[in-house]
C-alpha positions in Angstrom: 0.0 0.0 0.0 1.3 3.5 -0.9 -0.5 6.6 0.5 -3.6 4.4 1.2 -3.9 3.2 -2.5 -3.5 -0.4 -3.5 -1.0 -1.1 -6.2 -1.1 -3.9 -8.8 -3.3 -6.9 -9.5 -2.2 -8.8 -6.3 -3.4 -5.9 -4.2 -6.8 -6.0 -5.9 -7.0 -9.8 -5.3 -6.2 -9.3 -1.6 -8.9 -6.6 -1.2 -11.5 -8.8 -2.9 -10.6 -11.7 -0.5 -10.7 -9.4 2.5 -14.1 -8.0 1.5 -15.5 -11.5 0.9 -14.8 -12.4 4.5 -16.9 -9.5 5.6 -19.8 -10.4 3.4 -22.8 -12.4 4.8 -23.2 -16.0 3.8 -25.0 -16.5 0.5 -23.1 -14.0 -1.7 -19.5 -13.4 -2.6 -17.3 -11.5 -5.2 -14.9 -12.9 -7.7 -12.6 -11.7 -10.4 -13.2 -12.9 -14.0 -10.5 -12.9 -16.7 -8.5 -10.4 -14.5 -10.8 -7.7 -15.8 -14.3 -8.0 -14.4 -15.7 -7.9 -10.9 -18.7 -10.3 -10.4 -21.0 -11.5 -7.7 -21.8 -15.1 -7.1 -25.1 -16.1 -5.6 -28.0 -18.5 -6.1 -30.2 -17.5 -9.1 -33.8 -17.4 -7.8 -35.0 -18.5 -11.2 -32.9 -21.7 -11.5 -31.8 -22.5 -8.0 -28.2 -22.7 -9.1 -25.2 -20.6 -8.1 -24.1 -18.3 -10.9 -21.9 -15.3 -11.5 -23.5 -11.9 -12.3 -21.9 -8.5 -13.0 -21.6 -6.1 -10.1 -21.9 -3.1 -12.3 -18.6 -1.8 -10.8 -15.0 -1.6 -12.2 -12.1 -3.8 -10.9 -10.6 -1.0 -8.8 -10.3 -0.3 -5.1 -13.3 2.0 -5.3 -15.3 -0.5 -7.3 -14.6 -3.3 -4.9 -15.8 -1.2 -1.9 -18.9 -0.1 -3.8 -19.7 -3.6 -4.9 -19.2 -4.8 -1.3 -22.0 -2.4 -0.2 -24.2 -3.6 -3.0 -23.8 -7.2 -2.0 -25.8 -6.6 1.2 -28.6 -5.0 -0.8 -28.6 -8.0 -3.2 -28.9 -10.4 -0.3 -31.8 -8.4 1.1 -33.5 -8.4 -2.3 -33.1 -12.1 -2.7 -35.0 -12.5 0.6 -37.6 -9.8 -0.2 -38.8 -10.7 -3.7 -41.0 -13.8 -4.1 -40.8 -13.7 -7.9 -37.6 -14.1 -9.9 -38.8 -11.7 -12.6 -39.3 -8.9 -10.0 -35.8 -9.6 -8.5 -34.0 -9.4 -11.8 -36.0 -6.2 -12.8 -34.7 -4.7 -9.5 -31.2 -6.0 -10.1 -30.9 -4.4 -13.5 -32.1 -1.1 -12.2 -30.4 -0.9 -8.7 -27.3 -2.9 -9.2 -26.4 -2.6 -12.8 -27.8 0.9 -13.1 -29.4 0.3 -16.4 -31.2 3.4 -17.7 -34.9 2.7 -17.9 -36.0 6.2 -18.4 -35.9 5.8 -22.2 -37.9 2.6 -22.2 -40.4 3.9 -19.7 -41.3 6.8 -22.1 -43.5 4.6 -24.2 -47.1 5.6 -23.9 -50.3 3.7 -24.7 -50.7 5.9 -27.8 -47.2 5.0 -29.1 -47.9 1.3 -28.6 -51.3 1.5 -30.2 -49.9 3.4 -33.2 -47.2 0.7 -33.6 -49.8 -2.0 -33.6 -52.0 -0.1 -36.1 -49.1 0.6 -38.4 -48.0 -3.1 -38.4 -51.6 -4.2 -39.1 -52.0 -2.1 -42.2 -48.6 -3.1 -43.5 -49.7 -6.7 -43.4 -52.1 -8.7 -45.6 -55.5 -10.2 -45.0 -55.2 -13.7 -43.6 -57.9 -15.0 -45.9 -57.5 -13.2 -49.2 -53.7 -12.5 -48.8 -54.4 -9.0 -50.2 -52.5 -6.1 -48.7 -54.5 -4.2 -46.2 -55.3 -0.5 -46.8 -56.7 2.4 -44.7 -58.6 3.3 -47.9 -60.5 0.0 -47.8 -63.5 0.1 -45.4 -63.4 -3.6 -44.7 -59.8 -3.4 -43.5 -60.6 -0.3 -41.4 -63.6 -2.1 -39.9 -61.6 -5.2 -39.2 -59.0 -3.2 -37.3 -61.8 -1.5 -35.3 -63.4 -4.8 -34.3 -60.1 -6.5 -33.5 -58.2 -3.7 -31.8 -59.9 -0.3 -31.8 -62.8 -1.3 -29.6 -60.3 -2.4 -27.0 -57.9 0.5 -27.3 -60.8 3.1 -26.8 -61.4 1.7 -23.3 -58.2 3.2 -22.1 -59.2 6.7 -20.9 -55.7 8.3 -21.2 -53.6 7.2 -24.2 -50.7 9.5 -23.1 -50.0 7.6 -19.9 -47.2 5.2 -19.4 -48.4 1.5 -19.1 -49.5 0.3 -15.7 -51.0 -3.0 -14.6 -54.0 -1.3 -13.0 -55.0 0.2 -16.4 -54.7 -3.1 -18.3 -56.5 -5.1 -15.6 -59.4 -2.6 -15.5 -59.8 -2.7 -19.3 -59.7 -6.5 -19.4 -62.3 -6.9 -16.7 -64.6 -4.4 -18.3 -65.8 -7.5 -20.1 -67.3 -10.5 -18.3 -64.7 -13.2 -17.6 -65.5 -16.3 -19.6 -67.1 -14.4 -22.5 -65.7 -14.4 -26.0 -65.1 -10.6 -25.7 -63.0 -11.2 -22.6 -60.9 -13.9 -24.4 -60.4 -11.7 -27.5 -59.4 -8.7 -25.3 -57.0 -10.8 -23.3 -54.8 -11.6 -26.3 -54.9 -8.1 -27.5 -53.8 -6.8 -24.1 -51.2 -9.4 -23.9 -49.7 -8.0 -27.1 -49.9 -4.5 -25.7 -48.1 -5.7 -22.5 -45.4 -7.4 -24.6 -44.5 -4.0 -26.0 -44.1 -2.3 -22.6 -40.8 -1.8 -20.8 -42.1 -3.6 -17.8 -43.4 -6.5 -20.0 -42.1 -9.3 -17.8 -44.1 -8.4 -14.7 -47.2 -7.5 -16.8 -47.1 -10.7 -18.8 -46.6 -12.7 -15.6 -49.7 -11.2 -14.1 -51.7 -11.9 -17.3 -50.5 -15.5 -17.3 -52.2 -16.0 -14.0 -55.6 -15.1 -15.4 -58.0 -17.7 -16.7 -59.0 -16.4 -20.1 -60.7 -19.3 -21.9 -64.3 -18.8 -23.1 -66.8 -20.6 -21.0 -70.0 -18.7 -21.9 -71.4 -19.5 -25.3 -74.4 -18.2 -27.0 -77.0 -20.7 -28.0 -76.5 -21.5 -31.7 -79.7 -21.5 -33.7 -80.3 -23.9 -36.6 -82.9 -24.4 -39.3 -83.8 -27.4 -41.4 -84.6 -27.3 -45.1 -88.3 -28.1 -44.7 -88.8 -25.2 -42.3 -86.9 -22.9 -44.6 -89.1 -24.0 -47.6 -92.3 -23.4 -45.7 -91.1 -19.9 -44.7 -90.0 -19.3 -48.3 -93.4 -20.3 -49.7 -95.3 -18.3 -47.1 -93.2 -15.2 -47.7 -93.7 -15.1 -51.4 -97.4 -16.0 -51.1 -97.9 -12.8 -49.0 -97.1 -10.8 -52.2 -100.7 -11.3 -53.3 -101.8 -9.0 -50.6 -99.3 -6.2 -51.4 -99.9 -3.2 -53.6 -96.6 -1.3 -53.3 -94.3 -2.4 -56.2 -91.2 -1.6 -54.2 -92.2 -3.9 -51.4 -93.1 -6.7 -53.8 -89.7 -6.4 -55.5 -87.8 -6.2 -52.2 -89.6 -9.4 -51.0 -88.6 -11.3 -54.1 -85.0 -10.1 -54.1 -84.3 -10.8 -50.4 -85.9 -14.2 -50.5 -83.7 -15.0 -53.5 -80.6 -13.9 -51.4 -81.8 -16.2 -48.6 -82.1 -19.1 -51.0 -78.6 -18.5 -52.3 -77.3 -18.5 -48.7 -79.0 -21.9 -48.1 -78.0 -23.7 -51.3 -74.5 -22.2 -51.7 -73.6 -21.6 -48.1 -72.7 -17.9 -48.9 -72.7 -14.9 -46.6 -75.2 -12.3 -47.9 -72.5 -9.8 -48.8 -70.6 -12.5 -50.7 -73.5 -12.9 -53.1 -73.1 -9.2 -53.8 -69.6 -10.1 -55.1 -70.8 -12.6 -57.7 -69.4 -11.8 -61.1 -71.4 -14.0 -63.4 -75.1 -13.5 -62.5 -76.1 -12.3 -65.9 -73.0 -12.6 -68.1 -70.1 -15.1 -68.4 -66.8 -14.4 -66.8 -63.4 -15.6 -67.9 -60.8 -16.4 -65.3 -57.3 -17.8 -66.1 -58.5 -18.6 -69.6 -61.6 -20.5 -68.4 -65.0 -19.1 -69.1 -67.8 -19.7 -66.6 -71.3 -19.2 -68.0 -73.7 -16.8 -66.5 -75.8 -18.2 -63.7 -79.0 -17.5 -65.6 -77.7 -19.4 -68.6 -79.0 -22.9 -69.4 -75.3 -23.7 -70.3 -74.3 -23.4 -66.6 -75.3 -27.0 -65.9 -73.3 -27.0 -62.6 -74.6 -23.7 -61.5 -71.1 -22.4 -61.0 -70.9 -19.0 -59.3 -67.7 -16.9 -59.4 -67.1 -14.5 -56.5 -64.6 -11.6 -56.9 -62.7 -10.1 -54.1 -65.1 -7.1 -53.9 -68.8 -6.5 -53.8 -70.4 -4.3 -56.4 -70.4 -1.5 -53.8 -66.6 -1.8 -53.2 -66.3 -3.9 -50.1 -63.7 -6.7 -49.8 -65.4 -9.9 -48.9 -64.2 -12.0 -46.0 -62.8 -15.1 -47.6 -61.8 -13.8 -51.0 -62.5 -14.8 -54.6 -63.4 -18.3 -55.4 -65.7 -20.6 -57.5 -68.8 -21.9 -55.8 -71.6 -24.4 -56.6 -74.8 -25.4 -54.8 -74.5 -27.9 -52.0 -77.4 -29.9 -53.4 -78.1 -31.7 -56.7 -81.9 -31.8 -56.3 -83.0 -30.1 -59.5 -86.6 -29.7 -58.3 -85.4 -27.8 -55.2 -83.1 -25.6 -57.3 -85.9 -24.7 -59.6 -88.3 -24.2 -56.8 -86.0 -21.6 -55.2 -85.5 -19.9 -58.7 -81.7 -20.0 -58.2 -81.1 -19.4 -62.0 -83.3 -16.3 -61.9 -80.8 -13.8 -60.2 -82.5 -11.0 -58.3 -79.8 -9.1 -56.4 -81.0 -6.2 -54.3 -79.5 -2.8 -54.9 -77.5 -1.2 -52.1 -75.9 2.2 -52.3 -73.9 3.4 -49.2 -74.6 7.0 -48.2 -71.7 9.4 -49.1 -69.5 10.0 -46.1 -70.7 6.9 -44.2 -68.4 5.4 -41.7 -66.5 2.2 -42.6 -68.6 0.0 -40.2 -71.8 1.4 -41.8 -70.7 0.6 -45.3 -69.5 -2.9 -44.3 -72.7 -3.8 -42.5 -75.2 -2.0 -44.7 -76.1 -4.8 -47.1 -76.1 -7.4 -44.4 -78.2 -5.2 -42.1 -80.8 -4.7 -44.9 -80.9 -8.4 -45.3 -81.4 -8.9 -41.6 -84.2 -6.3 -41.5 -85.9 -8.0 -44.4 -85.7 -11.5 -42.8 -87.1 -10.1 -39.5 -89.9 -8.3 -41.4 -90.8 -11.5 -43.2 -90.9 -13.4 -39.9 -88.0 -15.8 -40.5 -88.2 -18.3 -37.6 -84.5 -17.7 -36.6 -82.6 -14.6 -35.8 -79.1 -15.9 -36.5 -78.7 -15.8 -40.2 -75.4 -17.7 -40.0 -77.6 -20.8 -39.5 -78.2 -20.7 -43.3 -74.5 -21.3 -43.9 -74.5 -24.2 -41.5 -77.6 -25.7 -43.1 -75.8 -25.5 -46.5 -72.9 -27.5 -45.0 -75.3 -30.2 -43.7 -77.1 -30.3 -47.1 -73.7 -30.8 -48.8 -72.9 -33.7 -46.4 -76.4 -35.2 -47.1 -75.8 -35.0 -50.8 -72.4 -36.7 -50.5 -70.1 -33.8 -51.0 -66.7 -34.6 -49.3 -65.8 -32.3 -46.4 -62.7 -31.0 -48.2 -64.9 -29.8 -51.1 -67.5 -28.3 -48.8 -64.9 -26.4 -46.9 -63.5 -25.0 -50.2 -67.0 -24.0 -51.4 -67.6 -22.2 -48.0 -64.2 -20.5 -48.2 -62.5 -21.9 -45.1 -60.4 -24.8 -44.0 -61.5 -28.3 -43.2 -60.5 -27.7 -39.6 -63.0 -24.9 -39.3 -65.6 -27.1 -41.0 -64.9 -29.9 -38.5 -64.6 -27.7 -35.3 -67.2 -25.0 -35.9 -69.7 -26.0 -38.5 -70.5 -29.5 -37.3 -71.2 -28.1 -33.8 -74.2 -26.2 -35.2 -76.3 -29.1 -36.5 -80.1 -29.2 -36.9 -81.6 -32.3 -35.3 -84.0 -33.0 -38.3 -81.1 -32.7 -40.8 -78.9 -34.8 -38.6 -81.5 -37.6 -38.5 -81.8 -37.4 -42.3 -78.0 -37.8 -42.6 -78.0 -40.8 -40.3 -81.1 -42.6 -41.6 -80.1 -42.0 -45.3 -76.5 -43.2 -44.8 -77.5 -46.8 -45.8 -79.1 -45.4 -49.0 -75.9 -44.0 -50.4 -74.6 -45.2 -53.8 -73.0 -48.6 -53.9 -69.5 -49.4 -55.1 -69.3 -50.9 -58.6 -68.7 -54.4 -57.3 -71.5 -54.1 -54.8 -73.8 -52.8 -57.5 -73.1 -55.7 -59.8 -73.7 -58.2 -57.0 -77.0 -56.4 -56.1 -78.2 -56.5 -59.7 -77.3 -60.2 -60.0 -79.1 -61.0 -56.7 -82.2 -59.3 -58.1 -82.2 -61.3 -61.3 -80.5 -59.0 -63.8 -77.9 -60.3 -66.2 -75.0 -57.9 -65.8 -73.6 -59.0 -69.2 -76.5 -57.6 -71.1 -75.6 -54.7 -73.4 -78.2 -52.3 -71.8 -77.1 -53.2 -68.2 -73.4 -52.7 -69.1 -74.2 -49.4 -70.8 -76.0 -48.1 -67.7 -73.2 -49.2 -65.3 -70.6 -47.6 -67.7 -72.5 -44.2 -67.5 -73.1 -44.3 -63.8 -69.6 -45.3 -62.8 -67.9 -43.3 -65.5 -66.0 -46.4 -66.9 -63.8 -46.0 -69.9 -64.5 -49.6 -71.1 -66.1 -52.6 -69.6 
């Protein structure tokens, strides 16, 4: 020692050893690579002893300051019950990390980041780039995020758990709204400087949906009775506009049932009255006798400029019953006219056509209020008429997983019974058909019988 100052590496080693003897059990200091001064203590997260920077330099002054910190570290290890809280304290108090910059992130800044990223992305169904000029995208953001963000009273505050908790519990726990808000708020929390403690608190909350609305259903016979009753009522009407509206909206309802379309998707049909050519293939107009399969081509947008939910695709009816198709006048397109008011909000433009459809159905006393039941009826009709699930899912514009997990849950009892009882009446395989004909006294080698089997089973030669 010279003038009270330690000289050289050996003097530093000696001071560290001396200070270690003065420290309480459970923490010590060590020198790493002859350059760094570190603590050693049991990590509360892993339960193993590990080195950690003291935040001080390997000098006499640094050793003395680190020795004082060691007592605080030991107190903190005994004080905090959660590892995340301890390490948050350690970074701030021991390492002196500057958290002022991170803390200056307001709700407004976080919400803006989420919104910017959303509109830089693409629609998950259509894969089209989102745009703030497209009402459907604006409305989707409002439904997914905006309705949650607006429940924060002060967007210029720095994030706190009490704010997030209050917003989350503004919905009933167990509801779908609570579940949806939970994941949005989890995303918000992940962008906060104190994200570890916020996310840990959210992880402790039960967020699964337990309250479900009763899902309505309708069978085809009930729909047909309503359809006939609704059009029969025209005889008592005198207002031409009311008569036309009744015919048009019942045609839309019929399209929903037979094609499984959402009402607004029908407004995106491109070939109602004229053929459309896509990738070199021409699809006849729906009202043309040449459209034997009743193919309907949907574009990405409705005639009033709204992007449809599941994007462009080719559709066909879920039934092959020609009598039913003709009864519902499917090949006599009668699409209602809808013109959004100038200056309308995105949500009004998006919901306008569908709201008009809902009002019409209510006015005509449809026996259900959930119009989505039409789509589920179509799915069941497709199953009844032997359309494989993969094809039904494609016609409906979603995945087979959605069809399995969602659509089969909303089944109508009468339609379900039809499916079960008619299962044994499904077409036979070729070999079984030949055997059944033989058992019933037919000679399967006769020219006429062979010709019929060739047509039915689409045989090249037999």
